[in-house]
KEVEXGU-870581 format. One record per residue: residue in three letters; x, y, z of N, C-alpha, C, CB in turn. Coordinates in pm, whole numbers, padded with zeros to 5 digits, always signed. Glycine has a CB too. Example, Ala and Ser with C-alpha at 12.3 -4.5 7.8 and 13.67 -1.06 7.14 Angstrom:
<rs>
ALA+01319-00569+00780+01230-00450+00780+01320-00330+00780+01131-00447+00905
SER+01285-00225+00708+01367-00106+00714+01290+00003+00787+01408-00060+00572
</rs>
This chain:
<rs>
MET+24715-10647-23663+24578-10669-23666+24561-10761-23553+24527-10722-23800
GLU+24437-10731-23490+24385-10816-23369+24268-10904-23425+24328-10718-23237
ILE+24243-11021-23359+24137-11105-23395+24019-11040-23299+24173-11270-23370
ARG+23906-11022-23376+23783-10976-23302+23673-11078-23317+23732-10837-23353
LYS+23556-11044-23253+23433-11145-23267+23316-11040-23295+23400-11249-23115
THR+23234-11072-23383+23105-11003-23398+23020-11078-23302+23046-11004-23550
THR+22894-10996-23292+22786-11040-23179+22740-11188-23230+22638-10923-23169
SER+22763-11210-23352+22724-11363-23390+22843-11468-23383+22667-11369-23544
LYS+22938-11418-23320+23081-11486-23293+23165-11530-23396+23069-11600-23218
ILE+23129-11445-23515+23237-11473-23634+23368-11408-23578+23191-11399-23795
HIS+23466-11487-23606+23611-11449-23561+23667-11392-23713+23712-11601-23487
TYR+23730-11272-23683+23804-11200-23799+23927-11128-23748+23710-11092-23872
LEU+24006-11089-23844+24106-11004-23812+24080-10860-23851+24223-11051-23869
GLU+24097-10757-23792+24073-10629-23852+24200-10549-23863+23971-10553-23774
PRO+24218-10470-23975+24344-10390-23987+24315-10257-23891+24377-10347-24156
ALA+24393-10227-23798+24383-10115-23708+24368-09981-23792+24510-10111-23612
LEU+24454-09962-23898+24456-09860-23976+24307-09824-24033+24556-09889-24079
PHE+24243-09933-24084+24106-09907-24144+24000-09883-24026+24059-10036-24239
ALA+24018-09957-23930+23916-09927-23821+23925-09784-23784+23938-10015-23692
ALA+24061-09733-23768+24069-09595-23720+24019-09492-23812+24204-09562-23690
ALA+24010-09521-23949+23963-09426-24059+23811-09418-24030+23996-09483-24219
GLY+23737-09530-23996+23597-09503-23955+23496-09485-24060+23594-09388-23877
ILE+23545-09537-24182+23430-09512-24282+23390-09641-24353+23472-09404-24393
SER+23444-09765-24294+23420-09886-24356+23414-10002-24253+23523-09909-24459
THR+23360-10114-24295+23365-10229-24214+23458-10337-24290+23216-10283-24186
GLN+23538-10394-24231+23637-10478-24295+23699-10588-24211+23741-10394-24343
GLY+23753-10678-24282+23837-10787-24196+23871-10908-24292+23745-10846-24058
PHE+23946-10999-24234+23993-11107-24282+23935-11230-24192+24143-11093-24288
THR+23848-11312-24257+23770-11422-24170+23889-11518-24117+23648-11517-24268
THR+23851-11587-24025+23909-11724-23982+23816-11823-24022+23937-11738-23828
ARG+23849-11961-23991+23759-12069-24015+23640-12107-23925+23835-12174-24022
HIS+23635-12019-23816+23537-12039-23704+23399-11996-23715+23581-11977-23595
GLU+23309-12065-23664+23156-12035-23632+23077-12051-23752+23131-11888-23577
GLY+23111-12129-23846+23025-12141-23955+22940-12279-23951+23111-12131-24082
VAL+22873-12336-24052+22809-12460-24043+22874-12570-24111+22683-12448-24089
SER+22964-12545-24192+23035-12651-24272+23106-12771-24202+23136-12584-24349
ARG+23089-12888-24245+23149-13005-24177+23295-13043-24235+23050-13127-24193
PRO+23385-13117-24150+23520-13137-24199+23501-13204-24339+23609-13228-24096
PRO+23615-13166-24411+23743-13092-24384+23719-12941-24409+23863-13148-24477
TYR+23588-12890-24419+23555-12754-24453+23527-12683-24333+23444-12743-24546
ASN+23515-12746-24226+23481-12678-24089+23562-12561-24054+23499-12775-23974
SER+23481-12452-24037+23339-12464-24019+23285-12330-24113+23296-12461-23844
LEU+23370-12213-24104+23318-12095-24197+23375-12099-24338+23356-11953-24135
ASN+23361-12195-24406+23406-12205-24537+23316-12109-24625+23401-12354-24584
LEU+23385-12008-24689+23312-11919-24763+23333-11934-24916+23346-11786-24719
GLY+23405-12030-24971+23449-12055-25099+23342-12143-25180+23586-12122-25091
THR+23301-12086-25283+23197-12177-25381+23263-12267-25464+23111-12092-25481
ASN+23405-12270-25493+23471-12349-25554+23548-12468-25485+23540-12277-25617
THR+23460-12520-25408+23503-12634-25331+23397-12749-25333+23532-12590-25188
ASN+23429-12863-25274+23336-12977-25278+23224-12978-25159+23422-13108-25271
ASP+23251-12870-25085+23151-12838-24966+23012-12830-25024+23185-12694-24887
SER+22904-12850-24949+22777-12836-24983+22723-12691-25008+22707-12897-24885
PRO+22676-12663-25121+22648-12529-25157+22550-12463-25071+22603-12523-25290
HIS+22458-12545-25001+22388-12506-24891+22457-12430-24789+22336-12612-24837
ASN+22561-12511-24737+22635-12470-24623+22727-12336-24665+22726-12597-24570
VAL+22776-12342-24767+22838-12208-24816+22759-12095-24820+22888-12217-24944
LYS+22648-12111-24870+22537-12000-24868+22491-11955-24738+22416-12046-24937
GLY+22487-12054-24650+22454-12021-24508+22573-11955-24448+22415-12147-24423
ASN+22685-11976-24473+22817-11923-24420+22824-11774-24473+22952-12015-24473
ARG+22790-11766-24600+22817-11617-24654+22695-11541-24596+22826-11604-24834
SER+22575-11589-24583+22463-11514-24530+22504-11465-24380+22327-11608-24530
LEU+22563-11557-24305+22588-11535-24168+22706-11418-24158+22631-11677-24098
LEU+22797-11414-24252+22906-11312-24255+22850-11188-24302+23024-11351-24343
ALA+22756-11173-24398+22694-11057-24431+22612-10991-24331+22624-11078-24535
ARG+22504-11078-24268+22434-11035-24171+22519-10991-24029+22338-11141-24153
SER+22628-11049-24012+22729-11009-23893+22769-10876-23908+22860-11094-23886
PHE+22777-10822-24029+22836-10682-24037+22731-10585-24110+22981-10685-24121
GLY+22601-10628-24092+22487-10537-24137+22476-10524-24281+22502-10400-24082
ALA+22506-10635-24354+22493-10641-24504+22382-10746-24535+22635-10682-24576
THR+22344-10759-24644+22258-10882-24695+22333-10955-24797+22117-10838-24760
LEU+22297-11085-24806+22372-11179-24900+22356-11131-25040+22319-11328-24891
ASP+22257-11070-25078+22262-11034-25226+22372-10912-25247+22105-10986-25280
ARG+22402-10844-25150+22509-10738-25155+22647-10777-25118+22474-10628-25067
LEU+22671-10920-25103+22808-10965-25071+22874-11005-25210+22806-11094-24963
VAL+22962-10936-25267+23009-10944-25410+23134-11019-25411+23030-10805-25475
THR+23139-11124-25464+23269-11205-25503+23256-11225-25660+23281-11361-25419
VAL+23389-11271-25711+23403-11299-25846+23441-11416-25874+23477-11223-25905
SER+23453-11483-25982+23528-11596-26023+23679-11579-26046+23469-11643-26140
GLN+23761-11614-25936+23917-11577-25945+23993-11676-26035+23989-11580-25795
VAL+24064-11613-26104+24155-11692-26203+24303-11658-26201+24109-11667-26347
HIS+24352-11608-26101+24496-11580-26089+24533-11478-26192+24581-11709-26107
GLY+24453-11393-26239+24502-11281-26319+24503-11146-26255+24425-11271-26439
THR+24483-11051-26328+24489-10907-26269+24371-10815-26318+24629-10837-26313
ASP+24266-10875-26386+24149-10781-26409+24081-10753-26290+24051-10833-26504
LEU+24009-10643-26306+23942-10578-26185+23786-10557-26227+24020-10426-26146
LEU+23698-10575-26135+23549-10539-26143+23548-10405-26078+23444-10647-26067
VAL+23489-10304-26155+23468-10175-26096+23301-10161-26067+23531-10055-26202
ILE+23273-10153-25949+23118-10104-25921+23111-09972-25876+23043-10187-25812
ASP+23047-09883-25969+23027-09741-25928+22892-09697-25952+23119-09650-25999
SER+22796-09784-25952+22650-09744-25947+22594-09818-25844+22572-09767-26074
PRO+22485-09759-25781+22422-09828-25664+22344-09956-25682+22334-09739-25604
ASN+22286-09984-25790+22208-10091-25802+22240-10166-25930+22073-10052-25794
PRO+22354-10230-25947+22387-10307-26051+22343-10442-26051+22512-10303-26065
ASP+22355-10540-26133+22340-10671-26154+22419-10754-26039+22386-10701-26295
PHE+22401-10750-25925+22507-10825-25830+22515-10971-25871+22463-10819-25668
ALA+22402-11040-25905+22415-11193-25939+22520-11211-26037+22281-11257-25997
HIS+22518-11112-26135+22600-11136-26262+22743-11133-26231+22571-11031-26371
PHE+22769-11055-26120+22931-11048-26098+22982-11168-26046+22977-10936-25999
GLN+22908-11257-25991+22982-11379-25930+23019-11460-26051+22890-11470-25822
LYS+22985-11430-26147+23042-11531-26269+23156-11469-26351+22921-11569-26382
LEU+23191-11336-26329+23289-11263-26392+23427-11317-26350+23273-11117-26361
GLU+23514-11351-26445+23648-11384-26424+23750-11268-26415+23685-11470-26528
CYS+23764-11247-26282+23873-11146-26254+23922-11160-26107+23820-10994-26280
ASP+24016-11088-26060+24074-11114-25937+24080-10988-25849+24207-11172-25958
GLY+23992-10887-25862+23972-10777-25779+23864-10710-25795+24062-10698-25784
ILE+23820-10619-25690+23688-10547-25699+23723-10414-25643+23563-10621-25617
VAL+23682-10323-25711+23693-10187-25653+23560-10097-25671+23817-10115-25720
THR+23532-10030-25547+23400-09976-25551+23394-09824-25475+23301-10085-25480
ASN+23310-09752-25500+23290-09626-25424+23142-09631-25368+23316-09494-25519
GLN+23070-09742-25370+22928-09754-25349+22938-09806-25188+22847-09868-25468
PRO+22853-09732-25109+22841-09787-24969+22736-09879-24967+22817-09682-24864
GLY+22733-09974-24861+22651-10069-24852+22676-10203-24925+22542-10016-24885
VAL+22791-10208-25008+22832-10320-25107+22948-10388-25018+22890-10259-25269
MET+22926-10507-24993+23038-10588-24925+23113-10649-25045+22980-10709-24816
ILE+23248-10622-25056+23314-10672-25181+23423-10784-25096+23399-10528-25286
GLY+23438-10882-25146+23531-10999-25086+23611-11076-25187+23443-11107-25010
ILE+23716-11131-25133+23818-11214-25218+23823-11332-25130+23973-11142-25245
CYS+23820-11457-25181+23842-11579-25113+23979-11647-25133+23739-11670-25152
VAL+24025-11694-25020+24181-11732-25034+24190-11856-24940+24297-11600-24983
ALA+24288-11934-24983+24339-12056-24893+24486-12072-24883+24286-12189-24946
ASP+24553-11988-24936+24700-11971-24922+24744-11845-24992+24778-12092-24981
CYS+24675-11793-25100+24690-11679-25157+24661-11566-25067+24617-11678-25266
PHE+24722-11435-25090+24702-11322-24994+24577-11248-25028+24822-11225-24995
PRO+24498-11199-24940+24391-11103-24961+24444-10966-24922+24262-11141-24879
LEU+24435-10877-25034+24461-10737-25011+24352-10633-25008+24547-10699-25105
LEU+24341-10564-24903+24234-10465-24891+24298-10323-24916+24164-10474-24747
LEU+24237-10240-24986+24270-10097-25002+24163-10001-24956+24299-10069-25143
LEU+24188-09891-24899+24086-09810-24867+24141-09654-24876+24033-09852-24725
ASP+24067-09556-24938+24090-09415-24952+23995-09359-24865+24078-09360-25093
PRO+24032-09320-24754+23933-09247-24651+23891-09115-24704+24002-09221-24506
LYS+23963-09053-24784+23941-08910-24847+23832-08921-24957+24084-08848-24915
LYS+23838-09001-25035+23753-09022-25175+23635-09110-25140+23845-09100-25303
GLY+23644-09204-25037+23551-09305-25020+23551-09402-25121+23430-09256-25007
VAL+23671-09489-25127+23680-09586-25228+23755-09702-25169+23747-09531-25354
ALA+23709-09820-25208+23777-09938-25134+23781-10044-25243+23693-09994-24993
ALA+23888-10132-25213+23916-10247-25320+23962-10365-25231+24040-10205-25441
ALA+23930-10478-25297+23983-10606-25238+24039-10687-25338+23881-10686-25167
LEU+24154-10732-25323+24238-10801-25438+24283-10942-25399+24371-10716-25474
HIS+24289-11028-25509+24347-11157-25478+24479-11175-25541+24257-11266-25520
ALA+24585-11199-25445+24716-11199-25476+24791-11329-25434+24774-11082-25418
GLY+24779-11415-25539+24871-11546-25537+24998-11516-25606+24802-11675-25613
TRP+25090-11619-25643+25216-11565-25687+25193-11511-25834+25331-11677-25680
LYS+25107-11563-25902+25080-11513-26036+25027-11361-26041+24977-11608-26103
GLY+24929-11348-25955+24882-11215-25948+24980-11107-25916+24782-11210-25855
THR+25058-11172-25789+25152-11068-25737+25279-11041-25848+25212-11123-25587
ALA+25317-11157-25908+25427-11143-26019+25374-11037-26120+25458-11292-26098
HIS+25253-11027-26154+25187-10950-26256+25138-10808-26198+25065-11035-26311
GLY+25157-10786-26058+25151-10653-26020+24980-10614-25987+25222-10562-26146
ILE+24918-10720-25934+24772-10677-25905+24761-10576-25794+24684-10800-25864
ALA+24865-10554-25692+24862-10465-25613+24844-10323-25671+24966-10482-25545
GLY+24958-10306-25749+24977-10162-25822+24849-10146-25906+25121-10153-25927
LYS+24805-10256-25979+24686-10230-26051+24554-10169-25991+24656-10346-26101
GLY+24538-10236-25858+24435-10179-25758+24450-10034-25734+24444-10250-25622
VAL+24575-10003-25682+24606-09866-25664+24575-09773-25781+24744-09857-25632
GLY+24620-09828-25894+24614-09750-26023+24468-09721-26052+24680-09831-26146
ALA+24393-09826-26031+24243-09806-26065+24167-09714-25975+24170-09939-26062
MET+24201-09717-25856+24144-09616-25766+24189-09467-25801+24187-09651-25620
ALA+24316-09465-25848+24357-09326-25880+24290-09272-26025+24523-09324-25887
GLU+24292-09353-26125+24246-09328-26247+24097-09292-26243+24275-09439-26330
ILE+24022-09392-26198+23883-09386-26193+23811-09311-26099+23841-09499-26183
PHE+23869-09297-25965+23803-09225-25859+23876-09112-25812+23776-09309-25750
GLY+23996-09091-25864+24068-08950-25837+24171-08986-25708+23941-08814-25791
SER+24184-09101-25649+24253-09127-25515+24411-09090-25557+24230-09303-25456
ARG+24452-09030-25433+24596-09021-25445+24659-09128-25378+24648-08898-25395
PRO+24765-09215-25440+24814-09328-25354+24875-09287-25229+24912-09409-25425
ALA+24909-09176-25206+24962-09139-25068+24841-09131-24971+25044-08996-25070
ASP+24730-09124-25018+24614-09125-24923+24561-09271-24882+24495-09044-24989
ILE+24603-09370-24968+24523-09496-24968+24616-09566-24850+24513-09585-25134
LEU+24511-09655-24771+24552-09740-24661+24556-09889-24724+24447-09726-24532
ALA+24636-09971-24687+24655-10103-24750+24673-10191-24627+24783-10110-24857
ALA+24592-10317-24645+24620-10424-24555+24631-10549-24635+24515-10436-24448
VAL+24741-10632-24577+24784-10754-24648+24731-10857-24544+24953-10763-24680
GLY+24640-10928-24573+24581-11045-24481+24668-11156-24469+24450-11102-24532
PRO+24633-11265-24387+24691-11371-24376+24699-11457-24508+24633-11431-24274
GLY+24832-11534-24533+24851-11617-24646+24957-11705-24611+24879-11544-24770
ILE+24999-11784-24704+25108-11881-24687+25247-11819-24675+25107-11975-24801
GLY+25308-11834-24567+25430-11767-24526+25546-11834-24604+25451-11775-24366
SER+25676-11764-24609+25793-11812-24676+25833-11951-24610+25911-11703-24665
CYS+25784-11973-24473+25820-12073-24413+25776-12213-24459+25787-12049-24299
CYS+25659-12203-24537+25584-12300-24596+25565-12304-24739+25472-12299-24544
TYR+25641-12205-24812+25601-12187-24955+25740-12192-25037+25516-12038-24977
GLU+25771-12302-25097+25876-12328-25176+25835-12325-25320+25934-12450-25139
VAL+25906-12249-25391+25888-12249-25548+26005-12269-25634+25833-12122-25593
ASP+25978-12291-25758+26081-12316-25856+26107-12214-25965+26050-12435-25917
GLU+26192-12262-26071+26247-12177-26156+26139-12090-26227+26330-12252-26248
PRO+26024-12168-26286+25919-12073-26355+25860-11981-26274+25808-12141-26414
VAL+25859-11990-26139+25801-11886-26048+25923-11743-26060+25784-11964-25867
ARG+26029-11795-26051+26143-11694-26043+26144-11624-26173+26287-11762-26014
GLU+26126-11692-26287+26114-11633-26427+25995-11531-26429+26088-11751-26539
ALA+25878-11574-26368+25763-11474-26379+25791-11339-26300+25629-11540-26321
PHE+25865-11358-26208+25882-11236-26112+26003-11154-26177+25918-11286-25946
GLY+26065-11206-26280+26157-11135-26340+26122-11011-26416+26217-11215-26414
LYS+25988-10993-26440+25917-10897-26518+25859-10803-26412+25807-10962-26613
SER+25854-10825-26274+25768-10746-26194+25860-10634-26143+25697-10828-26078
GLY+25977-10622-26162+26052-10522-26106+26100-10523-25974+25992-10423-26118
LEU+26063-10641-25909+26097-10660-25761+26240-10744-25763+25965-10751-25676
SER+26308-10716-25651+26437-10794-25627+26410-10919-25567+26536-10721-25539
TRP+26445-11023-25645+26425-11162-25627+26490-11190-25479+26494-11251-25752
GLU+26611-11138-25472+26687-11173-25342+26615-11112-25229+26838-11123-25341
MET+26522-10998-25247+26466-10944-25138+26349-11007-25087+26441-10821-25160
ILE+26284-11093-25169+26162-11161-25136+26162-11311-25134+26064-11119-25224
THR+26306-11370-25129+26311-11513-25143+26427-11547-25041+26337-11563-25301
ASN+26444-11676-25010+26563-11731-24947+26581-11860-25016+26552-11747-24790
ALA+26702-11871-25041+26746-12017-25136+26713-12132-25061+26916-12036-25174
ALA+26654-12230-25111+26612-12350-25046+26651-12475-25115+26470-12349-25030
GLY+26776-12482-25183+26818-12608-25258+26839-12566-25405+26704-12730-25246
ASP+26857-12663-25475+26885-12652-25620+26777-12598-25700+26919-12780-25674
LYS+26781-12462-25737+26672-12397-25807+26537-12406-25733+26658-12458-25942
LYS+26552-12390-25605+26424-12378-25517+26444-12268-25424+26390-12510-25433
TRP+26343-12198-25410+26343-12082-25305+26220-12078-25227+26358-11944-25370
SER+26233-12006-25110+26117-12000-25022+26071-11841-25041+26160-12046-24855
LEU+25951-11829-25087+25900-11712-25147+25811-11634-25039+25818-11750-25278
ASP+25845-11516-25019+25776-11427-24923+25672-11344-24985+25871-11338-24855
LEU+25561-11389-25012+25451-11314-25096+25406-11193-25024+25321-11404-25125
GLU+25402-11190-24890+25365-11086-24804+25448-10968-24828+25372-11128-24666
GLU+25589-10988-24821+25685-10895-24844+25670-10837-24995+25820-10959-24815
ALA+25663-10924-25099+25646-10898-25239+25526-10791-25245+25614-11039-25323
ASN+25430-10825-25197+25320-10723-25200+25321-10585-25141+25219-10777-25144
ARG+25390-10602-25018+25428-10479-24964+25515-10386-25041+25487-10504-24850
GLN+25615-10447-25098+25704-10375-25193+25621-10325-25311+25821-10468-25243
LEU+25546-10394-25359+25444-10358-25469+25375-10237-25432+25339-10468-25495
LEU+25310-10242-25324+25241-10128-25291+25318-09998-25245+25154-10166-25195
LEU+25448-10014-25209+25534-09901-25173+25559-09847-25323+25679-09946-25083
ARG+25588-09929-25430+25637-09871-25552+25506-09814-25611+25714-09978-25650
SER+25387-09835-25582+25276-09779-25633+25239-09645-25566+25171-09873-25623
GLY+25316-09615-25456+25296-09486-25414+25231-09485-25264+25207-09416-25519
VAL+25189-09597-25231+25133-09609-25088+25250-09580-24977+25071-09765-25066
ARG+25205-09508-24883+25321-09471-24766+25350-09593-24699+25273-09358-24646
GLU+25459-09616-24655+25498-09724-24573+25412-09735-24441+25645-09708-24542
SER+25398-09615-24398+25301-09598-24270+25165-09642-24280+25288-09457-24229
ASN+25119-09641-24406+24980-09672-24448+24958-09818-24482+24943-09588-24568
ILE+25050-09908-24467+25052-10040-24499+25052-10130-24361+25173-10064-24591
GLU+24952-10221-24356+24952-10302-24243+24962-10449-24300+24824-10275-24154
THR+25029-10524-24230+25051-10682-24257+25010-10750-24128+25216-10725-24295
SER+24967-10893-24158+24918-10977-24050+25059-11047-23986+24802-11093-24113
GLY+25142-11083-24070+25248-11163-24049+25211-11299-24005+25331-11104-23962
MET+25095-11347-24024+25056-11494-24005+25051-11569-24116+24934-11511-23948
CYS+25112-11707-24104+25111-11789-24202+24991-11892-24202+25234-11849-24202
VAL+24905-11923-24297+24788-11989-24276+24815-12133-24277+24689-11952-24373
SER+24924-12180-24338+24972-12316-24331+25009-12362-24209+25074-12336-24410
CYS+25076-12271-24113+25133-12285-23980+25010-12287-23885+25237-12165-23945
THR+24896-12244-23923+24797-12213-23828+24649-12271-23851+24791-12068-23823
PRO+24662-12410-23845+24553-12488-23881+24414-12464-23802+24597-12626-23866
ASP+24444-12423-23684+24340-12399-23585+24257-12263-23612+24408-12394-23444
LEU+24316-12184-23696+24251-12054-23758+24228-12037-23895+24325-11944-23729
PHE+24290-12106-23971+24286-12102-24117+24292-12230-24198+24391-12024-24159
PHE+24238-12213-24328+24222-12303-24431+24372-12285-24493+24088-12268-24534
SER+24422-12394-24552+24537-12387-24638+24545-12491-24749+24655-12395-24558
TYR+24538-12449-24872+24536-12525-24981+24626-12630-24986+24550-12454-25081
ARG+24772-12572-24971+24879-12668-24984+24890-12760-24861+25010-12595-25005
ARG+24854-12716-24734+24875-12790-24605+24768-12910-24625+24847-12689-24461
ASP+24638-12869-24684+24557-12968-24657+24526-13039-24789+24440-12918-24587
LYS+24621-13038-24899+24634-13104-25007+24509-13078-25095+24659-13242-24975
GLY+24445-12968-25096+24357-12922-25187+24220-12944-25139+24380-12982-25313
ASP+24195-13016-25032+24059-13046-25001+24024-12967-24867+24039-13206-24987
THR+23994-12834-24892+23981-12747-24789+23883-12638-24813+24106-12696-24760
GLY+23865-12550-24720+23770-12432-24720+23839-12313-24773+23716-12400-24578
ARG+23793-12205-24775+23828-12072-24799+23780-11977-24715+23795-12037-24913
GLN+23886-11883-24661+23867-11771-24584+23838-11655-24671+23982-11747-24499
MET+23789-11533-24622+23776-11422-24709+23820-11285-24648+23635-11415-24753
GLY+23885-11209-24735+23910-11071-24699+23802-10998-24760+24047-11018-24744
PHE+23736-10899-24680+23615-10831-24711+23613-10667-24663+23498-10914-24640
ILE+23546-10597-24740+23548-10447-24696+23408-10404-24744+23677-10349-24768
MET+23353-10309-24674+23224-10247-24704+23233-10102-24665+23108-10318-24630
LEU+23222-10003-24769+23200-09865-24720+23075-09836-24652+23209-09774-24827
ARG+23078-09767-24554+22948-09729-24465+22865-09622-24537+22989-09669-24311
</rs>
């Protein structure tokens, strides 16, 4: 992934596979070029922070306009670290109502609807089926990953819209890397039901402590769901290690902004 700039100077990472497909606009935002003040400086896109709602609305409006959308068609949800998905399959739903729904992913086949997931350590996942014209944005923290939200997103695209997993492109955006993410026994137990090899996604870090690689965990889950390895793109970036580019909940002790993974079908 490369960092790009919009004409309004929004900095974002774009998955090369998605750009080459040419049917959508997408990316993972950085913290730059918004209006929020410290510690939310400057492009804070999260509503569940102590930042001024006016600033967050301004930042979201700037993001939408930068990619040819409008604020009312930038759809996010109330994320709760689960695996429920919102499906948007009609052109003019009640967009305002969606913001209150408790779920952790959005799937749509509707052009002109920008769907987004807000994160500040968790991983944003984007999915795209260029053949069927279907896109998804998923929120994958350790709970969502352990419960297989990546596979659920792929499954929803297949079951509802007829996508073939082998046709789906996937991008795992920046999140907290294993270098900065230590977990304990309850997390290991939760992953015991995921079917993933704990040894493949962790390194021992002391007595009943492990460094967890959520990026690799989600990559493995995508592969298990039928997504081709050549169709998966990762950023390899740790948000905690990169304060000049990204917010990090753990690094900033909870008082921080949110970046967004977003996608919009053309």
